C-alpha positions as CSV (number, residue, x, y, z in Angstrom):
1,M,-10.5,-104.4,14.1
2,P,-9.7,-101.0,12.8
3,P,-10.8,-98.0,14.9
4,T,-14.0,-96.2,14.0
5,L,-14.6,-92.5,14.2
6,N,-17.2,-91.3,16.7
7,P,-19.8,-89.5,14.6
8,S,-20.8,-87.5,17.7
9,R,-17.4,-85.6,17.7
10,R,-17.1,-82.5,15.5
11,A,-14.0,-81.1,14.0
12,G,-13.2,-77.5,15.3
13,F,-11.5,-75.4,17.9
14,T,-12.4,-75.4,21.6
15,L,-13.2,-72.2,23.4
16,V,-9.8,-72.3,25.2
17,E,-8.0,-72.6,21.9
18,I,-9.8,-69.6,20.5
19,I,-9.1,-67.5,23.5
20,A,-5.4,-68.5,23.3
21,V,-5.2,-67.5,19.6
22,L,-6.9,-64.1,20.3
23,A,-4.5,-63.5,23.2
24,V,-1.5,-64.1,20.9
25,I,-3.0,-61.7,18.2
26,A,-3.6,-59.0,20.8
27,A,-0.1,-59.3,22.1
28,I,1.3,-59.0,18.5
29,I,-0.8,-55.9,17.9
30,A,0.3,-54.4,21.3
31,I,3.9,-54.9,20.3
32,G,3.5,-53.6,16.7
33,L,1.3,-50.5,17.2
34,P,4.0,-48.3,18.9
35,A,6.4,-49.2,16.2
36,V,3.9,-48.3,13.5
37,A,3.1,-45.0,15.3
38,K,6.8,-44.1,15.5
39,V,7.2,-44.8,11.8
40,L,4.2,-42.6,10.9
41,Q,5.5,-39.8,13.2
42,S,8.9,-40.0,11.6
43,A,7.3,-39.6,8.2
44,R,5.4,-36.5,9.3
45,L,8.6,-34.9,10.7
46,R,10.6,-35.7,7.6
47,N,7.9,-34.1,5.5
48,T,7.9,-31.0,7.6
49,E,11.7,-30.7,7.6
50,G,11.8,-31.3,3.8
51,T,9.1,-28.6,3.3
52,A,11.1,-26.1,5.3
53,A,14.1,-26.8,3.1
54,V,12.1,-26.3,0.0
55,L,10.8,-23.0,1.4
56,R,14.3,-21.8,2.2
57,S,15.4,-22.5,-1.3
58,A,12.4,-20.6,-2.6
59,L,13.1,-17.6,-0.5
60,T,16.7,-17.5,-1.7
61,A,15.5,-17.8,-5.3
62,Y,13.1,-14.9,-4.7
63,L,15.9,-12.6,-3.5
64,S,17.9,-13.4,-6.6
65,K,15.1,-13.0,-9.0
66,P,15.4,-9.9,-11.2
67,G,12.8,-7.2,-10.5
68,T,11.8,-8.4,-7.0
69,L,11.8,-6.2,-3.9
70,G,15.3,-7.3,-2.9
71,T,13.9,-8.4,0.5
72,F,11.1,-10.6,1.8
73,P,7.5,-9.1,1.3
74,V,5.9,-8.5,4.7
75,T,2.6,-10.5,5.0
76,E,1.8,-10.2,8.7
77,S,1.2,-7.2,10.9
78,T,0.2,-6.3,14.4
79,L,-0.8,-2.8,13.3
80,T,-4.4,-1.9,14.0
81,A,-4.9,0.7,11.3
82,A,-3.9,1.3,7.6
83,P,-1.3,1.0,6.3
84,A,-0.9,-2.4,7.9
85,L,1.6,-3.7,5.3
86,P,4.5,-1.6,3.9
87,A,3.1,0.9,1.4
88,A,5.9,0.1,-1.1
89,Q,4.4,-3.4,-1.6
90,W,0.8,-2.2,-2.0
91,T,-0.3,-0.6,-5.2
92,G,-4.0,-1.2,-4.8
93,P,-6.2,1.6,-3.2
94,A,-4.4,2.7,0.0
95,A,-7.6,2.5,2.0
96,L,-7.6,-1.3,1.5
97,N,-4.2,-1.8,3.1
98,T,-5.8,-2.6,6.5
99,P,-5.2,-5.3,9.2
100,A,-7.7,-7.4,7.2
101,A,-5.4,-7.3,4.3
102,A,-2.6,-8.7,6.4
103,K,-4.9,-11.5,7.5
104,A,-5.5,-12.3,3.8
105,A,-1.9,-12.4,2.8
106,T,0.6,-15.2,3.2
107,L,4.2,-15.6,2.0
108,D,3.7,-19.0,0.6
109,A,1.0,-17.6,-1.6
110,I,3.5,-15.1,-3.0
111,L,6.1,-17.8,-3.6
112,L,3.5,-19.8,-5.4
113,A,2.5,-16.8,-7.6
114,E,6.2,-16.2,-8.3
115,G,6.5,-19.8,-9.5
116,L,9.1,-20.6,-6.8
117,I,7.2,-23.4,-5.3
118,D,5.3,-25.8,-7.6
119,K,2.2,-26.4,-5.5
120,P,0.2,-24.9,-2.6
121,L,1.8,-25.4,0.8
122,S,1.1,-28.9,2.3
123,V,2.5,-30.1,5.6
124,R,1.5,-33.4,7.1
125,L,2.0,-32.1,10.6
126,G,-0.8,-30.4,12.5
127,V,-4.2,-29.3,11.2
128,Q,-5.2,-30.6,7.8
129,N,-8.7,-29.4,7.2
130,F,-8.5,-25.6,6.9
131,V,-10.7,-24.3,4.1
132,L,-11.6,-20.7,3.3
133,P,-15.3,-19.8,3.3
134,P,-16.9,-19.5,-0.2
135,G,-16.2,-16.1,-1.7
136,A,-13.4,-15.2,0.7
137,L,-11.0,-12.8,-1.2
138,A,-7.3,-13.3,-0.6
139,A,-4.7,-10.6,-1.0
140,S,-3.7,-10.6,-4.7
141,W,0.0,-10.5,-5.5
142,S,1.3,-9.2,-8.9
143,T,4.6,-10.6,-10.2
144,V,4.8,-7.6,-12.5
145,S,4.6,-4.8,-10.0
146,E,5.8,-7.0,-7.1
147,S,3.0,-5.7,-4.9
148,F,-0.5,-6.4,-3.8
149,T,-3.0,-5.1,-6.3
150,N,-6.4,-5.6,-4.7
151,T,-9.2,-3.3,-5.9
152,S,-11.7,-4.9,-3.5
153,A,-11.2,-5.3,0.2
154,P,-9.6,-8.7,1.1
155,T,-11.8,-10.8,3.3
156,A,-9.9,-14.1,3.6
157,D,-8.4,-14.9,7.0
158,Y,-5.6,-17.4,7.2
159,G,-5.2,-17.1,11.0
160,N,-6.2,-20.8,11.6
161,A,-4.2,-22.2,8.6
162,T,-0.7,-23.7,8.4
163,R,1.1,-21.1,6.4
164,V,4.3,-19.1,5.8
165,E,4.5,-15.5,7.0
166,C,7.0,-12.7,7.0
167,A,6.8,-10.1,9.8
168,L,8.8,-7.1,11.0
169,C,10.5,-8.3,14.2
170,D,9.9,-6.2,17.3
171,G,13.0,-7.7,19.0
172,T,11.1,-8.9,22.0
173,S,8.2,-11.2,21.1
174,N,9.6,-14.7,21.1
175,P,7.1,-17.1,19.6
176,G,8.1,-19.8,22.0
177,M,7.1,-17.8,25.1
178,T,3.7,-18.0,26.7
179,G,1.8,-14.8,26.0
180,A,3.7,-14.0,22.8
181,T,1.9,-16.2,20.4
182,A,-1.5,-14.5,20.4
183,G,-0.4,-12.7,17.2
184,S,1.6,-14.6,14.5
185,A,3.8,-11.5,14.1
186,S,5.8,-12.9,17.1
187,C,9.0,-13.7,15.4
188,A,11.9,-12.7,17.7
189,F,13.4,-16.2,17.7
190,N,16.2,-17.0,20.2
191,L,18.0,-19.1,17.6
192,A,21.2,-19.9,19.5
193,G,19.6,-20.3,22.9
194,N,21.9,-17.6,24.3
195,G,19.1,-15.1,25.0
196,I,20.0,-13.0,22.0
197,L,16.8,-12.5,20.0
198,L,16.5,-11.5,16.3
199,P,17.0,-7.7,16.1
200,T,14.2,-5.2,15.9
201,G,13.3,-4.3,12.3
202,S,14.4,-7.7,10.8
203,R,12.2,-9.2,8.2
204,V,11.6,-12.7,9.5
205,A,10.2,-15.5,7.4
206,Y,8.7,-18.4,9.3
207,L,6.4,-21.4,8.9
208,I,3.5,-21.6,11.3
209,I,2.1,-25.1,11.8
210,K,-1.3,-25.0,13.5
211,S,-2.6,-27.5,16.1
212,V,0.4,-29.9,16.3
213,P,0.2,-32.8,18.8
214,T,2.6,-32.1,21.6
215,A,4.5,-35.3,21.1
216,D,5.2,-34.4,17.4
217,A,6.1,-30.8,18.4
218,F,8.6,-32.1,20.9
219,Q,10.2,-34.5,18.5
220,L,10.5,-31.8,15.8
221,A,12.2,-29.5,18.2
222,L,14.5,-32.4,19.3
223,D,15.4,-33.1,15.6
224,V,15.9,-29.5,14.5
225,D,16.9,-27.6,17.6
226,G,19.0,-30.4,19.1
227,L,19.2,-31.9,22.5
228,G,21.0,-28.9,24.0
229,L,18.2,-26.5,23.2
230,V,15.2,-28.6,23.9
231,Q,13.3,-27.5,27.0
232,N,10.9,-30.4,27.4
233,Y,10.9,-34.1,27.9
234,A,9.3,-37.0,26.0
235,G,6.9,-37.6,29.0
236,T,5.9,-33.9,29.2
237,P,6.5,-32.7,25.6
238,A,4.9,-29.2,26.2
239,G,5.1,-28.7,29.9
240,N,7.6,-25.8,29.4
241,D,7.9,-23.1,26.8
242,Q,10.2,-24.2,23.9
243,S,11.7,-20.8,23.3
244,Q,15.2,-21.8,22.0
245,G,16.2,-22.7,18.5
246,P,14.6,-22.5,15.1
247,V,11.5,-24.6,16.3
248,A,9.5,-22.8,19.0
249,Y,6.2,-23.3,20.7
250,A,4.6,-22.1,23.9
251,R,3.7,-24.6,26.6
252,D,0.4,-26.4,26.5
253,A,-1.1,-24.4,29.4
254,G,-4.6,-25.6,28.7
255,G,-3.8,-29.3,28.5
256,T,-5.3,-29.6,25.0
257,G,-2.5,-31.8,23.7
258,L,-2.0,-29.4,20.8
259,V,0.4,-26.4,20.2
260,D,1.1,-24.0,17.4
261,V,4.7,-24.5,16.1
262,Y,6.8,-21.7,14.7
263,Y,9.6,-22.8,12.4
264,Y,12.2,-20.2,11.5
265,L,13.2,-20.1,7.9
266,A,15.2,-17.0,7.2
267,S,15.6,-13.3,8.1
268,L,17.1,-10.1,6.6
């Protein structure tokens, strides 16, 4: 007599089988997520390093372009009164050349106006949501006079934006030292890690990347500065000041998990 099916039994999975499958899925996710995170971090770093290379090329092209200043335009200043920016690069009313004008000027905006970069600065690392308030007036660069030509007071403030700046080096303010990063005109990089800072009076062009996760900042320093100049560890990526090499950042004293990264581009 052939066997008969028991109509009371239902096809399906038992609770134990479902739990086992979920456990396997969880294990696969746990194994895969760190690898995915590493790939995404690598993409951010490659984008940043590639952007720095493009900016260096643009700066070189600016210097060789007929009719330019023959040096990098200064866009950042720690001066507290007019003229905040060099008078030779300001042909608007002199009274408008104030510290507010320096806040409204960036070197990447000049390179964009000169046609030396093909789109506004975009870096995947760090803060991504900076937007100027409606009506904010930036410093206006003329490619004819090679100067700022504002006839109204600039009101834009790029202090919280990822940007490129050029400042006059004071020979002492290393952007990777705690206490020296309050103003973005800190640009006395210790490039070789030998304690010799960029000299006073140098015009230093650098990329400022705002609010970078400390793990990303450490890996960028490791990639660019090299193992011999890195002053932190993977487990404590911002426990110390990273004050050596082209990539610099002050230690994360507040434990926020974020630091501002200064990336040296060129100097004259």
